[in-house]
N, C-alpha and C positions, 0 to 999 in steps of 0.2 A: 707800411711802405716797408719792401724788401731792399737793403743796404747791399750793394754790389760791391765786394771790394775791386778796387783798380790794379794792374798789373804790379808784379812783386818790384819793389824798390830796387835799383841799380845798387849790388852790395859792393863796399869798398872794404877789401880786405884786412887794410890799416885803421879800418873804425870799429869799436865794437859793436856786435850785433845785439848783444845783450847789455846794458847797464843797469847795475844796482848802484844806488848813491845814497850813502849816510843813511842806511835802512834802519829805522827804530818801530819797533812792534811791542804793544804788551796785552797780557790777556788779564784782564783785572789788573790786581797789583802787583803782577810779574811780568818783568821785562824779558822779553824772550830773544830780541834780536838788539844788539847796542851800537848803532851806528856802521852797520854792515855795509863797505862798498866792495864792487866786483865789476870787472870787466870779462866778457866773453866774446872772442874774436872769431869771425868766419872761418869754418873748418876746422875748427878745433875740438879738442874732447879735453873738456874741464871737469875733473872729479873734486867736488866738495866731500871732506871727509872730517869726522869728528864723533867723539862719544853720545851714547843716548842721552837725547836731551839737550843737546848742544845748539840747537835751531834750526839744522841744515835742513829739514825736510820742511821747516815752516819758512826759510829762503825759499825753497822750490816752488812750493805753493803761490809765494809772491810773483816769482817769476812768470809764471803761467797764467796770473791775473784772477785767482781764487780766493786773496787775501788782498788787503788794502793795509799799509803800512799806516801808523801814526805820524810819522817822520820822514822824510827823504823819498827817493822815487825809484820805480823801475822803467827802463825804456827797452822795448823789442822792436827792432828793425827801426830805430830813430824815433820811435812813437812812445810818449809818455801813457804807461796803463792809465793811469788815475785821470787822464783827461778824456779817455775815450767813452763814447757812447756804448751801450751792451751790442748794438747793432756791430758799429765799428771793431769791438774787442772780438766778440763772434767771428766776424772775417779775418780778424789778424790770428787767432787760434787754429784755424784751417792751415795756417803754414808751421805749425810745429804738430809733433806728435808726443804721446806720453805713455811710458810704461808704468803704471802703478805697482807697488809693491806685491798684491795680490793678483795681479792681472786685470780685477776688476772687469771680469766678465760677465755678461747679462745671463743669469740662471735658466731664463727662459728660453734661451736661443741656441742653435747649433753654433760650433764654432765657425762654420762659414758665412753665418748671419749675423755672427759678431763682427767679424772682418768686413762684412758689404755694408752694415748699419752706416758708418760715416760716409760712404761713398751714395748711400741711397739719400741720405739726409742734405748733403752739401755738394752734389754734383747733378748734372742731366745726362749722365750716360746712360744709355740703353741696358737694358737686364743681361743681354749676352756680355757686353763690356764689361758690366760690373762681374759678373760670375768669372770670367778670364782675369779681371784684376785679383779678385779673391784667392783665385789658384795659383796667381804669379807670386802674391804677399806669401800665401803659406807655404808655397816652395820656398822662399828663401830663408825660413824659419824651419824647414823640414818636417812640416805637419799637414801636405796635402792630404794623407792619409785620415787624417782627422776632422776633415772637412764635416761631415755629418753627426760628430760625436757631440755631445751635451758638455758641457763643463763640470758637472758631477761625475762624468766619466774619463775625467783626466787626470793626470797626476799633478804636482805643485810644478814641476817643471814644463810640462805640458802647458800649464795654462798662462806662464810667464811667456812661452815663444806664440801660443796663441794671442794673448794682449801686446806682443811687440808686432805681430804680422798686422791686427789693428791700428796700431800706432803709426805704421809705414805707408797706410793704405791711401792716404792723401799724399803720397810723395813729398813729405814735409822738409822744411830747410834746416828746422831744426828738432832734435830729439831729447827728450826729459826722461832719465830715468831713476826712479825711486827706489832703492836697494835691490836693485836687480837681482842678485844672489841671495835674498835673503830665505832662508827657510829651506834651502836647496842642499843637495847632498855633494859632495866634491867634484864629482863627475858631471853632474849636472850645473854647478857652478862653472866648470871649466867651458861647458858649451856654449853658456851664455856669453862666456867673457868671449869667446871666439866670436859669435855672434855679432856682439856689439864692435869689434874691429872690424870683422868683414863686412857690416853695413857701412861703418864709415868710410872704407874703403870704395865700396860699389855706390852708395849714395851721395858722398861727398858732402855729407850733413856735419852741420855743428850738435855738437852733441854735451849736455849737462849730466853729470852721473853723481849721485848722492849715494854716497854707500860706505861701510866700514870694514869691508872685504878687502883688505891688503892686497892679496894675490890680483883680484881683480882691479883695483885703482891703479897699481903700478903697470898692468899690462895694457891699460887702454888710454892712460892719460896724456895728453900733451902737457898739460900743466896743471896746479893742484892748489887746493886750498883748504887749509886746516881751519876749524873753528873750533872753540871751548866757552862754553858758558855764555853763548851770544853774540860772542866777540871773533873776529878775525886774528888768527895767529900769526897767518902766514899765507902768501900766493907766490908761487914759483914755478919754473919748468920740474918736472917730474924727475930730472937729475938732481937736482938741489936737494930733493926730498930723499931721493935714495942715498945721497952722500950724507946725510943727518942719522938716516937708519942707519947705515954701516958704520958709522963712527964708534969705534971703541969708547971714545969718551965722549960723553954729553957736551954740547957747547956751552959754551960760558953764560950765553943771555938765556934769561928765563922762558922765555917763549920757546925758542928751538931746543932749550930741554925738554920741555912738556912734549912738544913734538917728538924729539929723541925717544921719551919714555912710550908714546902714544904708538909710534909707528913699530916699536919692539915688542909691543904687547906687553909691556910693564907698568906696575901701578904710577900714576901721575901724582906727583905730592905737589901741593900749592895750587892756587887756582888764579884765573884772571884779574879778580878782584881783590886778591891778596899776594901783593909781590911782583905782578907781572905789570911790565909797562908796555902799553899800546900807543904808538907813535900815531901823528895825526895822519901820516903818509903809511899805506900798508906797504912793505916791500913787495916788489913786482905785480901791484895792482894794475899798474897800466902800460906794463912795459911792452905791449904787444905780444901776437900770439908766437906759442911754440910749438915745436912737431917732435914727437917721439922719434926715436930710433927704431927704425922697422927689424922686426926680430921674426 
């Protein structure tokens, strides 16, 4: 039996669209996420940062339902992902798009065919309507001239843009980005950053951006979350993190001092497991949506 998703839920801008509650995940004997809690509100761009191996991509995989936690839970649109059947989870996934780090294009398909795939699989649109949608989405990322090219013919930046066109093909309510500027030269990284901002504005989507690119982070973020060793150091408005970064002297508390060093690209001394205190309530975790200052 084919499950047909109901109409989108009425969205309350004061309630989280994404809720991560007390998430614990281990691979073998290694604990990757240690009690992560995070709310993401409708219309905001949440940037999740941290050094390599801190668990930020694992957190994203939980948000999109490809991993299941050992403890805690993840809610999207008010629904606990762990309690959904495969059919209902797949229906929910049609409401969000993902830009994977590599672009994740199918190598045997043209750019146009890659973008068309979710429309062919999940809608009843005519061939002409799908082709029009593909051109529309490729135009948003400046890739209409590449519609007939194969992924092997594309540069790294072009693969990212084609992947982004596919991510927005279904007009999603949420966009997830996994290291969108990774492997790109500064010019192309700046273009991807601008595209994220433009899509936020044009589509009115909620975005979760996992990155270690400081320039991108501060350009797109409404709020930020910084992780270290599987724990959450701080969640708050981007302006708070800018103040920590720009302070001439590291803040007195250890977690903020670690963030200060991280944001300034300096070596971080200590670790969350040695001398860093993590209170039960993370600062800013549920303070409501933020909005960046237009620039």
